[in-house]
C-alpha positions in Angstrom: 22.2 30.8 -14.0 21.3 33.1 -16.7 18.3 32.6 -19.1 20.7 32.0 -21.9 22.6 29.2 -20.1 19.3 27.5 -19.1 18.3 26.8 -22.8 21.7 26.9 -24.6 23.7 24.1 -23.1 20.9 21.5 -23.0 20.1 22.4 -26.6 23.7 22.0 -27.6 24.0 18.7 -25.9 20.8 17.4 -27.6 22.2 18.6 -31.1 25.4 16.7 -30.6 23.6 13.5 -29.4 21.5 13.7 -32.5 24.6 14.2 -34.8 26.4 11.3 -33.0 23.5 8.9 -33.4 23.1 9.9 -37.1 27.0 9.2 -37.6 26.8 5.8 -35.9 23.8 4.5 -37.7 25.4 5.3 -41.0 28.3 2.9 -40.2 27.9 -0.6 -41.7 27.5 -3.3 -39.0 30.2 -5.8 -39.5 31.4 -6.3 -36.0 30.3 -5.4 -32.4 30.5 -1.8 -31.5 33.6 -0.9 -29.7 34.0 2.0 -27.3 32.6 3.3 -24.0 29.5 1.6 -22.6 27.5 4.7 -23.2 28.2 4.6 -26.9 27.1 1.0 -27.2 24.0 1.6 -25.1 22.8 4.5 -27.4 23.2 2.1 -30.4 21.2 -0.6 -28.6 18.4 1.9 -27.9 18.4 3.0 -31.5 18.1 -0.6 -32.8 15.3 -1.4 -30.2 13.5 1.6 -31.6 14.0 0.3 -35.1 12.4 -3.0 -34.1 9.5 -1.1 -32.6 9.1 0.8 -35.8 9.2 -2.4 -37.8 6.4 -3.9 -35.6 4.3 -0.7 -36.1 4.7 -0.9 -39.9 3.8 -4.6 -40.0 0.7 -4.1 -37.9 -0.5 -1.1 -39.9 0.5 -2.6 -43.3 2.1 0.6 -44.3 3.4 3.7 -42.6 3.7 5.1 -39.1 4.4 8.3 -37.3 6.6 9.5 -34.7 3.8 9.8 -32.2 3.0 6.2 -32.7 6.6 5.3 -32.0 6.6 7.5 -28.9 3.6 5.6 -27.5 5.0 2.2 -28.4 8.3 3.0 -26.6 7.0 5.2 -23.9 9.0 8.2 -25.0 8.4 11.8 -25.3 7.3 13.2 -28.6 10.5 15.2 -28.9 12.6 12.1 -28.4 10.6 10.1 -30.9 11.0 12.9 -33.5 14.7 12.8 -33.0 14.8 9.1 -33.4 12.8 9.3 -36.6 15.0 12.1 -37.9 18.1 9.8 -37.2 16.3 6.9 -39.0 15.9 9.1 -42.1 19.5 10.5 -42.1 20.9 6.9 -41.6 18.9 5.4 -44.5 16.7 3.3 -42.3 13.5 5.3 -43.0 12.0 7.8 -45.3 9.3 10.5 -44.7 6.6 11.3 -47.2 5.1 14.8 -47.9 2.4 14.1 -45.2 5.1 13.5 -42.6 4.5 9.7 -42.2 7.3 7.4 -42.0 8.2 4.2 -43.7 11.2 1.9 -43.2 13.4 1.5 -46.2 14.6 -1.8 -47.4 17.8 -1.2 -45.4 16.0 -0.5 -42.2 13.6 -3.5 -42.7 16.6 -5.8 -43.3 18.3 -4.7 -40.1 15.2 -5.0 -37.9 14.6 -8.5 -39.4 18.2 -9.4 -38.6 17.8 -8.3 -35.1 14.7 -10.2 -34.5 16.1 -13.3 -36.1 19.2 -13.0 -33.9 17.2 -12.7 -30.9 15.1 -15.7 -31.4 18.0 -17.8 -32.5 19.8 -16.9 -29.3 16.9 -17.8 -27.1 16.8 -21.2 -28.6 20.6 -21.6 -28.2 20.3 -20.5 -24.6 17.6 -23.0 -23.8 18.9 -26.0 -25.8 22.7 -25.6 -25.6 23.3 -23.7 -22.3 20.3 -25.1 -20.2 18.8 -21.8 -19.3 15.1 -21.8 -18.4 12.4 -20.5 -20.7 11.7 -17.5 -18.5 15.3 -16.2 -18.2 16.6 -16.2 -21.7 14.9 -13.0 -23.1 17.3 -10.5 -21.4 20.5 -12.4 -22.3 19.4 -12.9 -25.9 18.7 -9.2 -26.1 22.3 -8.4 -25.1 23.7 -10.9 -27.7 21.5 -9.9 -30.7 23.2 -6.5 -30.9 26.6 -8.0 -30.8 26.1 -10.7 -33.5 27.8 -10.2 -36.9 25.9 -11.6 -40.1 28.5 -14.3 -40.4 28.1 -15.4 -36.7 24.5 -15.5 -37.1 24.7 -17.8 -40.2 26.9 -20.1 -38.1 24.4 -20.1 -35.2 21.6 -20.8 -37.6 23.4 -23.8 -39.0 24.5 -25.2 -35.6 20.8 -25.2 -34.4 19.7 -27.0 -37.5 17.8 -24.0 -39.2 14.9 -24.0 -36.6 11.6 -22.4 -37.4 10.5 -21.7 -33.9 12.0 -20.2 -30.9 11.4 -21.7 -27.4 8.5 -19.3 -26.8 6.7 -20.3 -29.9 7.6 -17.3 -32.1 8.6 -18.0 -35.8 12.2 -17.6 -36.5 12.6 -15.9 -40.0 15.3 -17.1 -42.5 17.9 -14.8 -43.8 16.1 -11.8 -45.4 12.7 -13.1 -44.8 9.7 -11.3 -43.3 9.0 -11.8 -39.6 5.8 -13.8 -39.4 3.2 -13.1 -36.7 3.0 -15.6 -34.0 0.4 -18.3 -34.6 -2.9 -18.8 -32.6 -5.2 -16.3 -30.7 -5.2 -15.2 -27.1 -6.3 -17.8 -24.5 -8.7 -15.2 -23.1 -10.5 -14.8 -26.4 -10.5 -18.7 -27.3 -11.2 -20.0 -23.6 -14.9 -20.7 -23.6 -15.8 -23.3 -20.9 -15.4 -26.9 -22.2 -12.9 -26.1 -24.9 -9.7 -28.0 -25.2 -6.7 -25.9 -26.4 -3.1 -26.3 -27.3 -0.5 -23.5 -26.2 1.5 -22.4 -29.3 3.1 -19.3 -28.0 4.0 -17.3 -24.8 4.8 -13.6 -24.8 8.4 -13.2 -23.5 7.6 -9.8 -22.0 6.9 -8.7 -19.2 9.5 -11.1 -17.6 7.7 -11.4 -14.4 4.6 -12.6 -16.0 6.4 -15.1 -18.3 8.0 -16.5 -15.1 4.6 -17.0 -13.6 3.2 -18.7 -16.7 6.2 -21.1 -16.8 5.9 -21.8 -13.1 2.2 -22.8 -13.7 3.4 -25.3 -16.5 2.3 -23.4 -19.4 4.7 -23.7 -22.5 4.4 -24.4 -26.2 3.0 -27.8 -27.0 0.9 -28.2 -23.7 -2.8 -28.9 -23.9 -5.2 -27.2 -21.4 -9.0 -27.6 -20.8 -11.0 -24.4 -20.0 -13.3 -25.4 -17.1 -14.8 -22.1 -16.2 -14.4 -18.4 -17.2 -15.3 -16.1 -14.3 -14.9 -12.2 -14.1 -11.1 -11.7 -14.2 -10.0 -15.3 -14.1 -10.0 -18.6 -16.1 -10.0 -22.0 -14.4 -8.0 -24.4 -16.4 -7.2 -28.1 -16.2 -3.5 -28.4 -16.8 -1.5 -31.6 -16.3 -4.4 -33.1 -14.3 -4.6 -30.1 -11.9 -7.1 -27.2 -11.7 -5.1 -24.0 -12.1 -6.5 -20.4 -11.9 -5.2 -18.0 -14.5 -5.8 -14.2 -14.4 -7.5 -12.8 -17.4 -4.8 -10.3 -17.9 -2.2 -13.1 -18.0 -4.4 -15.1 -20.5 -3.9 -12.3 -23.0 -0.2 -13.3 -23.2 -0.8 -16.9 -24.0 -1.6 -17.9 -27.6 -3.5 -21.1 -28.3 -5.2 -23.1 -31.0 -7.9 -25.7 -30.8 -6.3 -29.0 -29.5 -6.8 -31.6 -32.3 -8.6 -34.9 -31.5 -7.2 -36.8 -34.5 -4.8 -34.9 -36.8 -4.4 -36.3 -40.3 -1.7 -35.5 -43.1 -2.9 -32.8 -45.4 -2.2 -34.7 -48.6 -4.7 -37.4 -47.8 -7.7 -35.1 -47.8 -10.1 -34.7 -50.8 -10.8 -31.6 -52.9 -13.1 -29.0 -51.1 -12.1 -30.2 -47.6 -11.7 -27.3 -45.1 -9.0 -27.8 -42.4 -7.1 -26.1 -39.7 -3.3 -26.6 -39.4 -2.2 -28.3 -36.2 1.5 -29.1 -36.7 4.3 -29.1 -39.2 6.4 -32.2 -39.1 10.1 -32.3 -40.2 12.7 -29.9 -39.2 14.6 -26.7 -40.1 14.5 -25.4 -43.6 11.4 -27.4 -44.4 9.3 -26.0 -41.5 10.6 -22.5 -42.4 9.4 -22.9 -46.0 6.0 -24.0 -44.9 5.8 -21.2 -42.5 6.7 -18.6 -45.2 3.8 -20.0 -47.4 1.3 -19.4 -44.5 1.1 -23.0 -43.1 1.2 -22.0 -39.4 -0.7 -23.7 -36.5 -4.2 -22.4 -36.5 -4.3 -21.3 -40.1 -7.4 -22.4 -42.0 -7.2 -23.6 -45.5 -9.1 -25.3 -48.3 -8.2 -28.1 -50.7 -8.8 -26.4 -54.1 -7.9 -29.1 -56.7 -5.3 -31.5 -57.8 -3.4 -32.3 -60.9 -4.7 -35.3 -63.1 -1.9 -37.6 -61.9 -2.4 -36.5 -58.2 0.6 -34.1 -58.0 0.8 -31.3 -57.2 -2.3 -30.3 -55.1 -3.5 -26.7 -54.8 -4.5 -25.2 -51.4 -5.9 -21.8 -50.6 -4.4 -20.5 -47.4 -4.9 -16.9 -46.1 -6.3 -15.9 -49.5 -3.3 -17.2 -51.4 -3.0 -20.2 -53.7 -0.2 -22.5 -53.0 0.8 -25.8 -54.7 2.5 -28.6 -52.9 3.4 -32.1 -53.8 1.6 -34.7 -51.9 4.7 -35.7 -50.1 5.2 -32.2 -48.8 1.5 -31.8 -47.9 1.7 -34.9 -45.8 4.2 -33.3 -43.5 1.5 -30.8 -42.4 -0.9 -32.3 -39.9 -4.4 -30.9 -39.9 -7.9 -31.4 -38.5 -11.0 -31.0 -40.5 -13.3 -28.3 -39.5 -16.7 -29.2 -38.2 -18.6 -27.2 -40.9 -16.4 -28.6 -43.7 
C-alpha cells in the first residue's frame, strides 16, 4: 500500500462520518430513527455523549472542554474533538474564544429529555413489567433513544408523574433541570454506630448494582454501621451482619436514619432541620424537589406571616415560602445542634 493510500482513505472515511453525524443531529427528533442499525447506533452514541457533556457542565457549573469529555467517555482526544465539533454544528453546543464548550438551551433540553425518559422507563420496567432493580438500566437505555416527546408525556402520566426512579434518582419534570441525587456516599457517612437510610444506588456498573441488590440494599432500607475496617464496612442489614467493600460503599448514597420525623410546618422559627421524606405523590413531590427539599437537605425556619401562612424557609441558600399545609408534607428531623 502506498503512503498516500495509508492516510487518504481513513481520513476520507473520518470526514464523511463527521458530516453524517452533523446532518443527523440537525434533524428534529419527532420519531425513532429509521435506517440501518449502524445509523441508529451512531445517534445513540452521540446522544450518550451529550448526556456526558451535560453532566460535566452541571458539575462544573459552567463550561467544559473536549479533553474532559474524552476522559468521561474513555475516548481518544481526536474523537472527542469531532464530537464537540458535531455538537456545535448541530446547535447543541457553542465554543467560546478560549476554546471551552457550553451546551446551548437546545442541547440542554435534549439531554434533560433523555435523562427523564431513561428514569421514567426504569420505573415502568420495575413497576409495570416486573423487572428486577439490577436489570432495568440497559433496557431503559435502549428505550430512551426511541421515545418521542408525546410518548414520554403519556408514560409520565400513566406512572402518576413520579418524582423518583427505582434507584432513587430524581426524575425531572418536562423542561426541568436534572437534580443531583440525594444523600452522601455510605463510605463517607459510615462511622461505627451510625444508623443510615439508603436513598440512592448507582445503576452502573451493572455487576456492582446486582451485588448491592443481592445483599438487600435498595432505597428506603435502613442500615447500621458496626465497624469500618480497611477496605470493608460491617453493616447490620435486616438483622444480619453483612460485609460491604469500601469501593462498593462509594456507590450507595445515604442520609441519617430518622428517629422520630415530624412535619416541617409544626416547627418554630429558628429551628434547624434535615429533610427525611416528602409525603404525597407525583407533581407535588417534583415541585418540592425542584425547590430543594430533597432527603438529606438541611434547612432553617426563617419566619412566618402574622396569620401563620405562609412560612419562609431557607434551603441551600435560597428563601422559599410554603403554606403550612404544604410544609407538613415534608417530614424532617431536628438537628442536634439546633
